N, C-alpha and C positions, 0 to 999 in steps of 0.2 A: 893380162888386162885391168888399167885402175881403176876404182868404182868412183861410178859420178858422184858428186858428193854437193849438197847445201851445205853452204856454211853462214852461220850468223855473228859478226865479229861485231866485238863489243866497244867499239871505238876507241877504245886504247888496246895500250897493250898488255895481252891477256895474261894471267895469269896462272890460268887451270885452261884446262880442256876438254870437254866431256864428248865423247861418241857416242848418239843412238842408231840403233839397227830395229829396223821396224820389220813386222810382220808379214805372213804369207800374203801377195796381194795389194800387198800395200805401198805406200810410195814413203820417201825421206820426208815428204810434206806433213804427212799425219800427226808427227809429234813434234813440229814448229813450235804450237801452242806452251805444249812442256816449261820452254823456257821462257815463255813470256808468264806462265804462273810460278817462277822459281824467282824468288829475289835471296840472290849471293852473293849478295855487295860484301856480306861479311869478307869472304874470304877471295875477297879481289874482281877483279873483270874474266870472265867465261868466254872463252870461245867454243861454241856449240856446232859440231859437226855429223851430218843426217846423210851417210852413204843412203845409195840406191839402189839395191840387189841387181843383178844379171835380168832380162827378160827370159823363162824358160820355159818347157811346156812340163805341167803339174799332172805325174800321173793319175793320183787320185781324183783330181777334176778334168776326167773325161780326157788328159792332155792340153787342156786348152791354156794357152801362152799366156805368164803373167810371173811380176815381180816376186823372187823366188830364193832366197839364199843355196837352196839346193830342192832336191826334188823329194815328194812325200807320195813314197810308193804303195803304201795303204795304210790301214787301220794301226796297226804293228809297227809303233818307231823306233821300237829296240829289234827286231828280228830281222826287220827290213829295212834299213837305213842305207842313202843314199851316200856312202862317204865318202866316194871320188866329189860331189859335190859339197859335201863341209867340208873338205880339205880345201878346194879349190876358194872358197868363201874365208875361211881361218885364214886364206895366204892372202888373201886382198884385206883383210882387214888387218894380219899385219903389216904388209905393206904400207895400208895407211897411217898405224901409228909409228911405222919408219919416219915416213913423212913431216909428223909433227915431232916429234922429235929432230929430225935435219932444220926445222923451223924453227927452232931455239925453245921449244917446250920440252922441260926435264921431263920422264918415264911417269916419274913419282907424282907429276901432277894430271896426269891423263887418267880420267875413268873410262871405261869401256860398259856402253850399256845395252839394254835389247827387250823387245817383248816379242814373245812367244817364239815363231823359227828365228830372231833376231837375237833372244833372249839364250836362245841354244849356240848361234855362232860367237857370243860375246864370252860366256862360259871355256865355249873349246877354244875358241884364241885366245883369250885370257891367261888360263892355264897353262899354256903352249909357250906364252911371249916370254922371249929371251929376256925382255927389259922391264923392274918391277913398277906395276903399276898403282896407281895411287887407290884403285878398287874396281869391282867388278858389280853389275845390278841385273838383275834378271827379274821380269815381269812376266807372268802369267807363261813359264816354260821351261824346259828341262834339261840335261846333259847329254848333251850327243856322244856317240864314241865313247860310253861311259866303259865299256869293259878295258877299255887301252888309255883312259884318263892316265890312273897309277903310273904308268912304263911310262907315257909320254908327256907329263906336265912339266914344266920348265922349275929348275929352284928357287928359280928371281921370287918369282909367283906362289912361294911352297904355304904361306903365313896370309894371302891377298885379304883384303878384308872385301867379303861379299854382299850385296843385301838382293835379297829376295823376296816377292812381293806374288801370292798369287789368290786366285777368286775361290772360297770353298763349292760355290755352284757352279765349275768353269765345267764344260761339256766337252771341251774342243781338245784342251789340255789338262787331263783331272787331279785334282789334289791331290792325289799319289803320286803323280811324275815329279810334283813340284817337289814333295816331301823327298823322294829317293833321290832326289837331287840337292837339295839339304843335307839328308844321313851320309852322302857319299861327298860331298866336298868338308864335313864336318870330319871325317874319317882320314881326310888327306891332310888336316892342320887346318883347314880356313878357317878365317873368322868370320862366321855367318850369324846374319841377322836376320833372322826370318817372320813376315806379318801375314798373315791372310784376312780375307777380307767376303763380307758378303756380300760377292757380285761374281757375274759368268767370265766368260773371255772379253777383258775387259780392264780397265784402268779408273779408277773414282778419285775422288776428292782425298780422301783420307791416305789412299797411299801416295799419291802427291806428298801433300804434307810427312807423310814415314819419310821419302825416299831424301825430300829436299832437308831434310833433317840433318839425316844419314849422310847426304853430301856436305852440310856445314862441317860435320863432325871429322870428316872422311880429308878432307881439302883444309879444315883448319891450318 
């Protein structure tokens, strides 16, 4: 099933596309301000896409139904992963990328980004994508399906640039999970740019500025 997607069209023929995946229980609208905060005029008109995850019951939240890219079965995100849900969302994001390519956007002009659960899907989908992307950006997240990533990653994105940002006081996805993702990606040969900040499970102005700088360099 195709993802519901909010789109910010630049009003001119776009030269790049940035896809941003929201976190658990959020919505595509929560990162709309991100596009307003970033002046990417130097790289040309940018089309922003904000897909919305399906509504599903989330086990760790007593089965409450909310927008989620996959189920959270418990606090241990490694031993108890919702593999089926992860792979379903990864496939949906691949379909969204394919749609952008079909609309005329070269894959090398597409950045895939996400926050928390959205970060997990961005990394999982980006590394497995058969089209070389411009880059991946992960905020306050982790690497899902880590044990199978090396075998399943696609050669097209073997050295894809990756931006990772994390809060040093994050009590939802610990800093250790972020550094584990960083180290795993470095071990796979990805060009990782790492930043950590004095914040909790959130986004701060310094991180937005660092991400904007990385986007300028990645989409130059």
